[in-house]
C-alpha positions in Angstrom: 4.5 24.7 -53.3 5.8 23.0 -50.1 9.5 22.3 -49.8 11.9 20.1 -47.8 15.6 20.2 -46.9 17.8 18.2 -49.3 21.4 17.3 -48.8 23.4 15.4 -51.5 27.1 14.7 -50.5 30.1 12.5 -51.4 32.9 12.0 -48.9 34.6 15.3 -48.5 32.3 17.1 -51.0 28.8 18.7 -50.5 27.0 18.7 -53.9 23.7 20.3 -52.9 22.4 21.6 -49.5 19.2 23.6 -49.5 15.5 23.6 -49.8 13.9 21.7 -52.7 10.3 21.1 -54.1 11.3 17.7 -55.4 14.1 15.3 -56.1 14.0 12.3 -58.5 16.4 9.5 -57.6 17.4 6.2 -59.4 16.5 3.6 -56.8 17.6 0.0 -57.3 13.9 -0.9 -57.7 13.2 2.0 -60.1 13.2 5.7 -60.4 11.2 7.6 -57.8 10.4 11.2 -56.8 10.4 12.6 -53.3 8.1 15.6 -52.5 7.5 17.4 -49.2 5.8 15.2 -46.6 7.0 11.9 -48.1 6.8 8.8 -45.9 10.1 7.9 -44.2 12.3 5.4 -46.1 15.9 4.4 -46.5 16.8 2.9 -49.9 19.9 2.1 -52.0 20.5 4.0 -55.2 22.0 2.7 -58.5 24.1 4.4 -61.1 22.1 7.2 -62.8 21.1 10.8 -62.5 19.6 12.8 -59.6 17.2 15.6 -60.8 16.6 18.4 -58.3 14.0 21.1 -58.5 15.3 23.6 -55.9 12.9 25.9 -54.0 14.3 28.8 -56.0 13.0 27.2 -59.2 16.5 26.2 -60.4 17.0 22.7 -61.8 20.1 20.7 -60.9 21.4 17.4 -62.2 23.9 15.2 -60.4 25.4 12.0 -61.9 25.7 9.0 -59.6 28.7 6.9 -60.7 28.8 4.2 -58.1 25.5 4.1 -56.4 24.6 5.4 -53.0 21.9 5.6 -50.4 19.0 7.9 -49.7 17.2 8.6 -46.4 13.9 10.4 -46.2 12.6 11.4 -42.8 11.0 14.4 -41.0 10.7 16.4 -44.2 14.4 16.0 -44.9 16.2 14.0 -47.6 19.9 13.0 -47.3 21.6 11.3 -50.3 25.1 9.9 -49.7 27.1 8.9 -52.8 
């Protein structure tokens, strides 16, 4: 399965930084999943849960308490909370 680089961070705190097969995010227009090769986009995020499937097979869950923003480009996803 193809992977992409994912970074999830808050000010002063890195929550996840590594390769992933997929990430599911709570967008303001609905929940969506990003996989390798996804079209570029920038979108706001609402309060909810980030679900990560790491390239190692591990599953991670991160709570979003105040919203955030996600950027997808060049097979890389950056989530700022």
